[in-house]
Each structure stands twice: as C-alpha cells, then as structure tokens.
N, C-alpha and C positions, 0 to 999 in steps of 0.2 A: 560466439558462444549466447545462448539463452538462459536467463533462469527465469522460472515462473512458480508462483505458489498463489493458493487461493483457499477461501474458508466460505462456505455456504451457511446462511441462517439455518436454523433447525426448521423454520416454516418453509424454507426452499424459495423464498421470494428475491432475496438479495444475496450478493456475493461480494466479498473484498478479494481484490485480484492484484499482485504483484507482477510486474514485467520488466525486465531487463533484457535489452536487446542490442548486440554488438553486430547486426547484419551486414552493416556498411563499415565494419572494422572499429577496435576499441575505441579509437579517438571521437568517433561519432556515435558512441552508444549511448542509450537513453534508458532512464528507468522512470516508470510511473506506478502510481497506486491507484486502482480505479474502484469505484462502486458501480456494480453491474445489477440491474433488474433482469432476473434470470429469464423473463419472458419477454424481455424488451431490450432496450438501448441501454447504453452507458450513462449512469445517472449522475456521474461525477468523475473528476480526474484530479490527482495532485502529482505536480512534477517533483520528483525525488532528486534526481542528479542527471548531469549529463557529461559525457566523456569517460574514458578509461577508469575502471573501477575494480580492485582486487577483492571480489566477493565470490562465494559460493552458494550453492542452495542450503548449504547448513546454516549460513548466517542470516537467513531471512525466515520470518514466520507471521503468517497472517492468521488472525483469530478474533473471535467476536468476544465482548465483555460478558459477564455473568448473565445481564437482562438482555443480552442481543440487542441492544439500543445501538451501539458503536462496534465497529470493526476496525482493528487498528494493524498496522504494520510495524513490526518489530524487526530492527537490524542489529546484529551483534547483541541481543537481548533488550535492547533499548526501544521504547514506545517511540516511533518516529513520525508517524503520520496517523491520522483516523478521520473517519467519517461517522456522522452523527445521523443514523437512518430517520430519527423522529424529526429533527429540525432541518436536516440537510447541511448542516454546518460541516467545513472542513477545517481540519487542523495539521499544523506542520508542514513537511516536506522540505525540499532544498537541502538535503541531507549535507552536512559539513559547513553550512553558512549559518543556520540557526537551529542547531541540533537538540538545544536544550529548551525548545519552545514549550510552553506549558500546553498539555493535552490533558482534557478531562478523561478519566478511565476509572471504571469501577470494577 
C-alpha cells in the first residue's frame, strides 16, 4: 500500500510531499515528509515513522500556512511535521514518539 499527498506553493516553486510506502511489506514500511524544489532536488526530509501503521489517505493532509512560509503535515488533523521555507528549519516528525512537539504555524 502507498499513501501520497502533496501541496504546491502558489508560486509553484516548492512542494510539501508525504509518502508512506509498504513496498517490502507492512513491517518494513516507511513514512517521510519532504520539501521539494519543483524544478530541482529534494530540499529536505523528515522521517515520520517506520513499520506497520493503520492509516489511510483520509488521515493525511499536507498544506501551506496563510503566508506560504511553512508547509505542514497533518496526521489525524494534528500538525505533526513542518518545513519553514524561508529559514530551512525542520520541525516535528517521529510520529508516536514526540507527537506533541512544538511546531510554529500561522
């Protein structure tokens, strides 16, 4: 099973991308949140989780904040990870281990 969600900034230059992949079976599954330059390489990656996980596409949302400075990954409606496109900072990740980490959002 694969789950994929993304959101491209209005300028079209950056995208937040979530990927969950069970290609080698559920026990070896991985989930990552990426910041992509749309005309280039991956600008950053945040490890979200490894191993089997009971999620569906409906549980995942990727979106930009109002000023389009940060792109966030929401899991079950909760902000779980984010990239700050202006500073390059990465926040959150490791779902289930540090789920309530402080992530700036506006």
